[in-house]
N, C-alpha and C positions, 0 to 999 in steps of 0.2 A: 317433885314433878320433873319430868324429863325436860331439859332445856330446848329440845327440838320442838316442843309444842307450846313454848311460852309465847303468849300473844305480844306482838310488837306494837309499839306506839305509832299511830298513823302519821303524826307530825315528823317523827324521825325517818320514816320511810320516804316521805315526800322530800325532805331536805337532803337526802342522800341519793337522789336520782342522778343517773349519769346521762349527760347529753353529748351528742356527737361533737358539738363545738368545743366541749371541755375535754374530750378524750384525746389520746395520743394520735398523731398523724399516721395514717396507713401508707406505707411506702408503695405497696402494690395492692390497691383496694380490691382487685378481682378475687383474691383468696379469702377475704373477710377478716374480721377482727379476731376470731377464735384462733385461726392459724397464726396470726401475728403474735398472739399471746403465747402460743406453744413455742414459737421460735425464741421469744424473749426469755421464757423459762429455761429453754435448752441452753441459751447463752450463759445463764447464771449458774449452771450446774458445775461444781468444782471438779468432779471426776471426769477425766478425758474419755475413758472407755464408755462411761454412761452417756456422755454427750454424743459420741459417735453412734451409739445405739439409738438415741432419741432422734438424731438427725436423719438416720435412715428411715425411721418410722414416719417422720414428717415428710420425707420425699415420697414415700408411698401414698400418703394422704393427698399430697399435691398432685400426684399422677392420677389418682382416682377422681379428682375434681376436674380433670381435663382428659377424659378418655378419648376424645376425638383427635388428640394430638399424639397418641402413642405411636402412630405409624410415621410420624415426622422424623427425619434423620436428626440425630443428636438431641433427642427429646430429653434424655436423662441429663445431658450436659446443660441444657437450658434450665432444668429444675434446680440443679446444684448452683448455678449462677444466681438464680432468683432467691434461693434460701440465704445466700451470703449477702445479697442486696437488701433483703428484708430484715436481716439482723444488723444492718448498718455496718457491715464488715467487722462485726465484733465476735462472730461465731468462730471458735477455734476447734475445728474438727478435721479429720482426714478425708479429703475429697479425692475421688478417682479422676478428677479433671483439674486442670490448672485453676487456681483460685483467682477470680477477677479482682482488680484493684479499683479504688475510687477514681483514680486519675483516668483510667480507661472509660469509666462510666460517664464522666462529665466531658469527655473529649468530643468536640464538635467536628463534623466533616468540613472539608474545604468548600467554600462557595463555588457553585457552578457558574461558568462564564456564559450566560445566556446572551444571544445576539440581541442587541438593542437597536431597533430601527425606528427613527422618528421622522418619517418623510413629511415634507411641507404640505403636499397635496395627497392626503391619505385616501381619497376616494379613487385614486388610480391603483393603489395597492403596491406591494413590494415587488411583485413579479415584473411590473412595468419598469421599475428602476433597474432590475437585473437585466432585462432585455436591452435597455438603453446602454448599460455598461458594456454589454457584449457588442452592441452595434458600434460603440466608440473604438473598440479594438480591431474592427474589421477595416480593411483597406477600401479606399474609395472605388466605387464601381457600381455596376448594375445590380449586383446581389445586395449590396449594402443599401442602395436606394429602395429596393423592394422591401427590405426589412424595416427601414425607417417608415415607409408608408404604412406597413401593417401595424407598427407601433402607434403611429399617429391616429389611425382609424380606431384602434382598440382604446386609445386614450379618450377619443371622442365618445365612444360607446360607453365607457365607464363613467365619463362625466355626465352623460344623459341618464345613466341608471340612478344616480344620486341627486342630480339636479334636473328637474323636469323641464326647466326652461330651455329654450334653444341656445346653442353656443356656436359662435363663428369659428371658422378655421384659424383665424388669426390668434384667437385665445389659446387654442391647442398648440399652435406653433410656438407661441411665447413660453408656454409651460414646458414644451419639449426642449426648447433652447436653454431654459433654466435648469431642468433636471439633468441635462447632458453636460452641464458646466460650460456651455457655449460651444461645444464641439459639433452639435447638429443644429444647423441654422436653416430653417425653411420659411423664415419671416418674409423675406423678399422674393420667394419663389412663387411660381404660378401653379403650384400643386393644389389640386382640389381633393378634398376628402369625400367620404360617402355622405349622401344626403341625410339630413337630420330625421326626416320622416321615415326613411328606410331603417335607420338605426333604432328609432323608437319602436317601430313595428317588430324588429328582431328581439328587442328586450322584452316586449310584451309576450311574444311567442315563447321565449325561454321561460318567463315567469309562469306561463300556463302549463308548461311541461313539468315543472317542479312542484305542481300542486300535489298535496298529500294523497296517497292512495286510499281507496276505500270510500271516498265520498260519492254518493249516488248522483248520477246525472239527472238533471231536471228535464223531463220530457214534456213537450207541449202537446196537449190533447186537443189540438185544433187542426182542422183540415186546411187546405189551401185557401178556402173562401173566408177563413177567420172564424167560422162557427164551430162550436164544440161537436165532436163526433157523437152521433146518437148511439145509445146502448143497443147492441144487437143481441138478441136472445137466440141461442142455438135451438134449432129445430131437430130433435132427435127422431121424429117420426119419419120413416122412409116413405118416399113417394110411391 
């Protein structure tokens, strides 16, 4: 009887099942396990000419798996780099591009120096601190006084946006003195900022303007007397 048709034992089949947790780790899982096995087999071929032939065939298969990337510049270069990476840099073939090294692959970029700002009063925002720093560099005069007053009013407006309680001008002047490192002192001055009611009304008006578009407006179907408008039927009969 032909060995091809020999009935297998069910217990042997069950005990020889392959699970992904027991299989070899896939370096680039997007290409699948079959392509990984092809690269492993090509790595073990002793003849160099045969390895070059198989490697070019594998590159064609990898390109067919990503047809949307064929118009990308250096697409072939990317495929050759990936085949060396998937072989764990053990594939010894003639590449039309420079062969990558393991050191370049594990090389990490230098960390970016992001600006870190940790203001004490975050409800004012970073722009207020920038404006205060600019005001510190200006010479004393009418122009600097006007800028300081604008900054103080904006600080009061920002304070009321996040803290709905009323705030006195003395609190704003103390915060301004602290944020300016003592260079802007309005604590003992007779300067008066905008009224809290006006600032709250401005904040409410701005919040209404930034309402998301597309929301239908609720129309009141009542007349001036408070009664609902009666339904009026059109009379199409000419008089």
